[in-house]
N, CA, C and O of each residue as an XYZ file, in Angstrom:
492
protein
N     -71.571    -19.046   -107.917
C     -72.193    -18.906   -106.454
C     -72.368    -17.488   -105.604
O     -71.890    -16.371   -105.806
N     -73.050    -17.883   -104.805
C     -73.224    -16.412   -104.131
C     -72.492    -16.968   -102.682
O     -72.403    -18.070   -102.139
N     -72.019    -15.579   -102.363
C     -71.052    -15.268   -101.256
C     -71.404    -14.143   -100.572
O     -72.314    -13.419   -100.977
N     -70.623    -13.857    -99.320
C     -70.691    -12.476    -99.107
C     -69.239    -11.971    -98.854
O     -68.201    -12.629    -98.780
N     -69.453    -10.556    -98.733
C     -67.880     -9.691    -98.733
C     -67.457     -9.859    -97.135
O     -66.307     -9.953    -96.705
N     -68.581     -9.870    -96.436
C     -68.137     -9.671    -94.639
C     -69.081    -10.806    -93.997
O     -70.250    -11.064    -94.286
N     -68.107    -11.507    -92.890
C     -68.456    -12.496    -92.444
C     -69.953    -12.663    -91.767
O     -70.392    -13.733    -91.345
N     -70.439    -11.786    -91.750
C     -71.846    -11.561    -91.107
C     -72.725    -11.431    -92.208
O     -73.913    -11.521    -91.898
N     -72.463    -11.232    -93.485
C     -73.353    -11.251    -94.968
C     -74.097    -10.094    -94.539
O     -75.292    -10.271    -94.773
N     -73.859     -8.968    -93.997
C     -74.629     -7.663    -93.609
C     -74.204     -6.755    -94.918
O     -74.872     -5.722    -94.946
N     -73.448     -6.846    -95.800
C     -73.078     -6.181    -97.253
C     -74.305     -6.905    -98.341
O     -74.879     -6.336    -99.270
N     -74.434     -7.997    -97.986
C     -75.573     -8.630    -98.917
C     -74.527     -9.405    -99.796
O     -73.301     -9.293    -99.828
N     -75.450    -10.298   -100.563
C     -74.785    -11.548   -101.505
C     -73.979    -10.720   -102.870
O     -74.372     -9.831   -103.625
N     -72.804    -11.407   -102.778
C     -72.219    -11.211   -104.164
C     -72.424    -12.405   -105.009
O     -72.677    -13.510   -104.529
N     -72.323    -12.191   -106.159
C     -72.351    -13.566   -107.182
C     -70.879    -13.747   -107.373
O     -70.207    -12.720   -107.470
N     -70.363    -14.753   -107.431
C     -68.802    -14.927   -107.322
C     -68.676    -16.153   -108.352
O     -69.302    -17.192   -108.141
N     -67.756    -15.980   -109.596
C     -67.901    -17.399   -110.430
C     -66.600    -18.328   -109.721
O     -65.548    -17.862   -109.284
N     -67.046    -19.894   -109.752
C     -66.554    -20.826   -109.193
C     -65.056    -20.638   -109.695
O     -64.095    -20.604   -108.926
N     -64.977    -20.522   -111.056
C     -63.737    -20.497   -111.619
C     -62.680    -19.589   -111.094
O     -61.515    -19.870   -111.378
N     -62.965    -18.377   -110.255
C     -62.165    -17.479   -109.720
C     -61.446    -18.147   -108.434
O     -60.348    -17.953   -107.911
N     -62.340    -18.867   -108.192
C     -61.756    -19.286   -106.585
C     -60.237    -19.947   -106.397
O     -59.853    -20.919   -107.048
N     -59.664    -19.448   -105.677
C     -58.204    -20.237   -105.440
C     -58.591    -21.383   -104.361
O     -58.313    -22.572   -104.518
N     -59.130    -20.959   -103.474
C     -59.148    -21.889   -102.182
C     -60.341    -21.542   -101.280
O     -60.831    -20.420   -101.161
N     -60.743    -22.681   -100.654
C     -61.863    -22.440    -99.464
C     -60.757    -22.797    -98.011
O     -59.867    -23.645    -97.953
N     -61.148    -21.941    -97.076
C     -60.459    -22.156    -95.936
C     -61.336    -22.087    -94.755
O     -62.354    -21.402    -94.856
N     -61.094    -22.679    -93.682
C     -61.603    -22.444    -92.346
C     -61.157    -22.698    -91.152
O     -60.521    -23.724    -90.912
N     -61.419    -21.846    -90.302
C     -61.053    -21.991    -88.824
C     -61.822    -22.200    -88.038
O     -61.704    -21.568    -86.988
N     -63.056    -23.254    -88.184
C     -63.718    -23.940    -87.475
C     -65.321    -22.817    -87.262
O     -66.467    -23.261    -87.196
N     -64.924    -21.339    -87.193
C     -65.930    -20.609    -86.997
C     -66.681    -19.891    -88.379
O     -67.854    -19.558    -88.554
N     -65.695    -19.820    -89.115
C     -66.303    -19.774    -90.545
C     -65.647    -20.239    -91.743
O     -64.588    -20.846    -91.580
N     -66.035    -20.084    -92.806
C     -65.578    -20.320    -94.166
C     -65.102    -19.166    -95.341
O     -65.963    -18.426    -95.818
N     -64.056    -19.092    -95.657
C     -63.660    -18.133    -96.253
C     -63.223    -18.653    -97.407
O     -62.729    -19.771    -97.557
N     -63.474    -17.546    -98.508
C     -63.209    -17.995   -100.172
C     -62.246    -17.104   -100.568
O     -62.565    -15.916   -100.608
N     -60.965    -17.479   -100.914
C     -59.999    -16.469   -101.431
C     -59.953    -16.717   -103.173
O     -59.991    -17.769   -103.810
N     -59.875    -15.566   -103.544
C     -59.800    -15.321   -105.058
C     -58.243    -14.759   -105.163
O     -57.594    -14.602   -104.129
N     -57.828    -14.545   -106.112
C     -56.621    -13.821   -106.263
C     -56.806    -12.414   -105.779
O     -55.636    -12.037   -105.832
N     -57.323    -11.636   -105.449
C     -57.067    -10.256   -104.913
C     -58.550    -10.091   -103.575
O     -58.697     -9.036   -102.958
N     -59.101    -10.811   -103.443
C     -60.292    -10.596   -102.256
C     -60.710    -12.012   -101.342
O     -60.549    -13.191   -101.658
N     -61.153    -11.574   -100.413
C     -61.817    -13.076    -99.541
C     -63.286    -12.454    -99.242
O     -63.711    -11.323    -99.005
N     -63.815    -13.664    -99.362
C     -65.299    -13.641    -99.262
C     -65.473    -14.880    -98.198
O     -64.685    -15.792    -97.945
N     -66.927    -14.569    -97.598
C     -67.271    -15.449    -96.938
C     -68.791    -16.349    -97.290
O     -69.779    -15.824    -97.804
N     -68.695    -17.744    -96.892
C     -69.499    -18.644    -97.116
C     -70.560    -19.026    -96.175
O     -70.364    -18.998    -94.960
N     -71.619    -19.364    -96.669
C     -72.922    -19.753    -95.520
C     -72.811    -20.988    -95.009
O     -73.506    -21.352    -94.060
N     -71.829    -21.836    -95.653
C     -71.704    -23.543    -95.078
C     -70.864    -23.482    -94.034
O     -69.911    -22.705    -93.968
N     -71.244    -24.450    -93.019
C     -70.619    -24.400    -91.959
C     -69.140    -25.520    -91.693
O     -68.481    -25.722    -90.673
N     -69.027    -26.028    -92.952
C     -67.981    -27.221    -93.252
C     -67.441    -26.838    -94.505
O     -67.888    -26.117    -95.397
N     -66.164    -27.610    -94.357
C     -65.561    -27.615    -95.695
C     -65.897    -29.015    -96.436
O     -65.762    -29.220    -97.643
N     -66.249    -29.711    -95.703
C     -66.538    -31.222    -96.009
C     -68.064    -31.015    -96.802
O     -68.237    -31.809    -97.727
N     -69.041    -30.166    -96.576
C     -70.564    -30.189    -97.483
C     -69.792    -29.382    -98.498
O     -69.921    -29.892    -99.611
N     -68.998    -28.249    -98.509
C     -68.611    -27.621    -99.717
C     -67.798    -28.373   -100.510
O     -67.969    -28.037   -101.681
N     -66.970    -29.260   -100.395
C     -66.134    -30.310   -100.824
C     -67.435    -31.772   -101.938
O     -67.543    -32.144   -103.106
N     -67.952    -32.010   -100.907
C     -69.328    -32.845   -101.697
C     -69.998    -31.828   -102.567
O     -70.347    -32.169   -103.697
N     -70.137    -31.029   -102.289
C     -71.143    -29.922   -103.835
C     -70.533    -30.023   -104.960
O     -71.092    -30.337   -106.011
N     -68.683    -29.622   -104.763
C     -67.862    -29.185   -105.758
C     -67.637    -30.429   -106.331
O     -67.575    -30.404   -107.560
N     -67.491    -31.557   -105.774
C     -67.417    -33.090   -106.349
C     -68.673    -33.435   -107.415
O     -68.554    -33.769   -108.594
N     -69.701    -33.285   -106.775
C     -70.531    -33.524   -107.325
C     -70.669    -32.658   -109.088
O     -71.011    -33.058   -110.201
N     -70.318    -31.679   -108.675
C     -70.365    -30.989   -109.909
C     -69.131    -30.989   -111.026
O     -68.896    -30.206   -111.946
N     -68.371    -32.299   -110.528
C     -67.055    -32.447   -111.340
C     -66.264    -31.165   -111.259
O     -65.900    -30.717   -112.347
N     -65.893    -30.417   -110.061
C     -65.051    -29.206   -110.549
C     -63.531    -29.955   -109.484
O     -63.619    -30.824   -108.617
N     -62.236    -29.216   -109.975
C     -61.075    -29.694   -109.632
C     -60.481    -29.181   -108.343
O     -59.360    -28.674   -108.313
N     -61.637    -29.389   -106.739
C     -61.290    -29.028   -105.892
C     -60.900    -30.026   -104.838
O     -61.779    -30.793   -104.445
N     -59.565    -30.120   -104.280
C     -58.916    -31.362   -103.603
C     -58.952    -30.761   -102.156
O     -58.834    -29.546   -102.004
N     -59.107    -31.563   -101.151
C     -58.600    -31.056    -99.858
C     -57.419    -31.241    -99.782
O     -56.842    -32.264   -100.150
N     -56.922    -30.279    -99.299
C     -55.177    -29.969    -99.148
C     -54.890    -30.509    -97.584
O     -53.861    -31.152    -97.379
N     -55.547    -30.316    -96.812
C     -55.396    -30.360    -95.059
C     -56.648    -29.910    -94.736
O     -57.424    -29.505    -95.602
N     -56.998    -29.953    -93.229
C     -58.316    -29.928    -92.777
C     -58.902    -28.534    -92.789
O     -60.103    -28.312    -92.633
N     -58.146    -27.779    -92.948
C     -58.018    -26.197    -93.275
C     -58.045    -25.776    -94.677
O     -58.383    -24.607    -94.861
N     -57.764    -26.471    -95.687
C     -58.000    -25.918    -97.191
C     -58.393    -26.994    -98.099
O     -57.994    -28.158    -98.135
N     -59.378    -26.294    -98.933
C     -59.971    -26.978    -99.894
C     -59.210    -26.278   -101.051
O     -58.891    -25.099   -100.892
N     -58.901    -26.909   -102.190
C     -58.069    -26.401   -103.103
C     -58.373    -26.055   -104.391
O     -59.255    -26.859   -104.694
N     -58.155    -25.265   -105.434
C     -58.500    -25.590   -106.591
C     -57.074    -25.811   -107.617
O     -56.177    -25.037   -107.953
N     -57.347    -27.202   -107.906
C     -55.994    -27.592   -108.884
C     -55.778    -26.834   -110.171
O     -54.611    -26.791   -110.558
N     -56.739    -26.198   -110.938
C     -56.619    -25.632   -112.151
C     -55.953    -24.386   -111.805
O     -55.610    -23.679   -112.752
N     -55.606    -23.823   -110.141
C     -55.003    -22.644   -109.998
C     -53.948    -22.683   -109.580
O     -53.345    -21.616   -109.469
N     -53.347    -23.846   -109.206
C     -52.118    -24.208   -108.378
C     -50.918    -23.788   -109.433
O     -50.989    -24.314   -110.544
N     -50.161    -23.164   -109.259
C     -49.155    -23.030   -110.545
C     -47.425    -23.459   -109.939
O     -46.362    -23.390   -110.556
N     -47.685    -23.876   -108.596
C     -46.070    -24.378   -108.043
C     -46.802    -25.427   -106.780
O     -47.954    -25.330   -106.357
N     -45.978    -26.211   -106.442
C     -45.635    -26.941   -105.364
C     -44.682    -26.729   -104.237
O     -43.594    -26.663   -104.809
N     -44.539    -26.630   -103.356
C     -43.154    -26.306   -102.571
C     -43.040    -28.165   -101.804
O     -43.803    -28.677   -100.985
N     -41.998    -28.675   -102.369
C     -41.853    -29.834   -102.247
C     -41.670    -30.132   -100.264
O     -42.173    -30.760    -99.333
N     -40.678    -29.241   -100.565
C     -40.176    -29.101    -98.930
C     -41.015    -28.575    -97.930
O     -40.917    -29.226    -96.890
N     -41.725    -27.728    -97.872
C     -42.608    -27.143    -97.194
C     -43.944    -27.666    -97.298
O     -44.727    -27.381    -96.391
N     -44.425    -28.552    -98.474
C     -45.413    -29.014    -98.510
C     -46.532    -27.877    -98.594
O     -47.519    -27.891    -97.859
N     -46.323    -27.021    -99.426
C     -47.465    -25.547    -99.857
C     -47.656    -25.872   -101.225
O     -46.959    -26.636   -101.892
N     -48.775    -25.155   -101.635
C     -49.037    -25.147   -103.080
C     -49.093    -23.429   -103.207
O     -49.292    -22.724   -102.217
N     -48.898    -22.914   -104.490
C     -49.083    -21.454   -104.939
C     -49.954    -21.065   -105.689
O     -50.064    -21.648   -106.767
N     -50.495    -20.400   -105.496
C     -51.376    -19.839   -106.685
C     -51.062    -18.518   -107.336
O     -50.494    -17.653   -106.670
N     -51.416    -18.288   -108.679
C     -50.949    -17.230   -109.715
C     -51.042    -15.919   -108.669
O     -51.908    -15.777   -107.806
N     -50.066    -15.102   -108.924
C     -50.135    -13.494   -108.248
C     -50.942    -12.707   -109.102
O     -52.032    -13.038   -109.569
N     -50.311    -11.594   -109.283
C     -50.737    -10.448   -110.017
C     -50.266    -10.099   -111.367
O     -50.822     -9.361   -112.181
N     -49.082    -10.782   -111.491
C     -48.390    -10.983   -112.935
C     -48.199    -12.685   -112.953
O     -48.046    -13.512   -112.054
N     -48.283    -12.774   -114.356
C     -48.370    -14.486   -114.627
C     -47.028    -14.874   -114.373
O     -46.023    -14.295   -114.785
N     -47.090    -16.120   -113.513
C     -45.755    -16.799   -113.390
C     -45.469    -16.298   -111.778
O     -44.681    -17.005   -111.150
N     -45.936    -15.371   -111.222
C     -45.582    -14.532   -110.012
C     -46.563    -15.424   -109.187
O     -47.711    -15.667   -109.559
N     -45.872    -15.999   -107.757
C     -46.615    -16.494   -106.575
C     -47.512    -15.478   -105.850
O     -47.310    -14.277   -105.671
N     -48.511    -16.213   -105.490
C     -49.740    -15.411   -104.843
C     -49.785    -15.668   -103.743
O     -48.946    -15.413   -102.879
N     -50.790    -16.215   -103.641
C     -51.456    -16.530   -102.041
C     -51.300    -18.015   -102.140
O     -51.282    -18.571   -103.238
N     -51.162    -18.796   -100.782
C     -50.456    -20.382   -100.923
C     -51.956    -20.870   -100.120
O     -53.006    -20.273    -99.885
N     -51.470    -22.242    -99.850
C     -52.069    -23.016    -99.240
C     -51.377    -24.207    -98.411
O     -50.768    -24.917    -99.212
N     -51.263    -24.639    -97.215
C     -50.555    -25.800    -96.767
C     -51.559    -27.251    -97.296
O     -52.764    -27.383    -97.508
N     -50.338    -28.228    -97.375
C     -50.940    -29.476    -97.840
C     -50.525    -30.507    -96.556
O     -49.414    -30.561    -96.029
N     -51.526    -31.179    -96.255
C     -50.650    -32.140    -95.043
C     -50.026    -33.308    -95.742
O     -50.420    -33.736    -96.827
N     -49.396    -33.615    -95.307
C     -48.465    -34.819    -95.142
C     -49.065    -35.830    -93.948
O     -49.540    -35.488    -92.865
N     -48.870    -37.394    -94.566
C     -49.041    -37.705    -95.688
C     -50.241    -38.007    -96.483
O     -50.329    -38.540    -97.589
N     -51.134    -37.563    -95.704
C     -52.673    -37.660    -96.162
C     -52.695    -37.198    -97.168
O     -52.904    -38.180    -97.880
N     -52.620    -36.244    -97.896
C     -53.260    -35.237    -98.979
C     -52.142    -35.002   -100.015
O     -52.435    -34.772   -101.189
N     -50.494    -35.072    -99.472
C     -49.919    -34.471    -99.963
C     -49.658    -35.228   -101.641
O     -49.862    -34.622   -102.693
N     -49.189    -36.608   -101.538
C     -49.065    -37.385   -102.670
C     -50.236    -37.129   -103.954
O     -50.009    -36.804   -105.119
N     -51.233    -37.335   -103.445
C     -52.609    -36.832   -104.165
C     -52.377    -35.273   -104.947
O     -52.277    -34.979   -106.139
N     -52.354    -34.656   -104.016
C     -52.151    -33.266   -104.689
C     -51.030    -33.048   -105.475
O     -51.218    -32.262   -106.404
N     -49.713    -33.605   -105.352
C     -48.421    -33.628   -106.113
C     -49.163    -34.412   -107.263
O     -49.405    -33.634   -108.185
N     -49.519    -35.446   -107.468
C     -49.840    -36.489   -108.470
C     -50.838    -35.632   -109.198
O     -50.602    -35.519   -110.401
N     -51.910    -34.996   -108.740
C     -52.813    -34.236   -109.638
C     -52.203    -33.114   -110.176
O     -52.658    -32.841   -111.287
N     -51.180    -32.235   -109.711
C     -50.242    -31.137   -110.055
C     -49.642    -31.689   -111.455
O     -49.730    -31.186   -112.575
N     -49.122    -32.661   -111.114
C     -48.114    -33.312   -112.403
C     -49.152    -33.348   -113.475
O     -49.217    -32.629   -114.473
N     -49.899    -34.241   -113.125
C     -50.922    -34.533   -114.211
C     -51.303    -33.375   -115.178
O     -51.275    -33.435   -116.407
N     -51.681    -32.256   -114.374
C     -52.214    -30.880   -114.972
C     -51.156    -30.212   -115.771
O     -51.523    -29.483   -116.693
N     -49.898    -30.365   -115.536
C     -48.900    -29.811   -115.810
C     -48.616    -30.525   -117.321
O     -48.348    -30.002   -118.403
N     -48.753    -31.662   -117.011
C     -48.483    -32.665   -118.196
C     -49.493    -32.325   -119.560
O     -49.208    -32.390   -120.755
N     -50.519    -32.018   -119.029
C     -51.444    -31.841   -120.126
C     -51.350    -30.326   -120.410
O     -51.682    -30.038   -121.559
N     -50.972    -29.284   -119.622
C     -50.661    -28.015   -120.325
C     -49.377    -28.026   -121.006
O     -49.160    -27.033   -121.701
N     -48.581    -28.818   -120.972
C     -47.078    -29.013   -121.964
C     -47.233    -29.585   -122.856
O     -46.259    -29.515   -123.607
N     -48.133    -30.260   -123.266
C     -48.411    -30.667   -124.337
C     -48.505    -29.909   -125.499
O     -48.805    -30.447   -126.565
């Protein structure tokens, strides 16, 4: 996936592997792409367009709330009390970045997918 390191794209394009992406976020003015250690910018103007593309490619990204599109393969923990997901930090098992999940709209779906993926990895 081609992205930019700065929001205006002045530093030129950067090739980013989709599997490295933790989440996409938006503040309605721009789309940010978060990896474990960096933030990139994307030329699309809505998470819905990105979600459609990722779903067409059968990639494990799910809408968490209106501002977050998360990679379920990268979620290591769900905070059920505060409706947040956490991604792996710098060390295995360590919490890194997080994303909020809307209740009740998307929370049950995200929780079910997380538990399903946990079941697959624990076998």
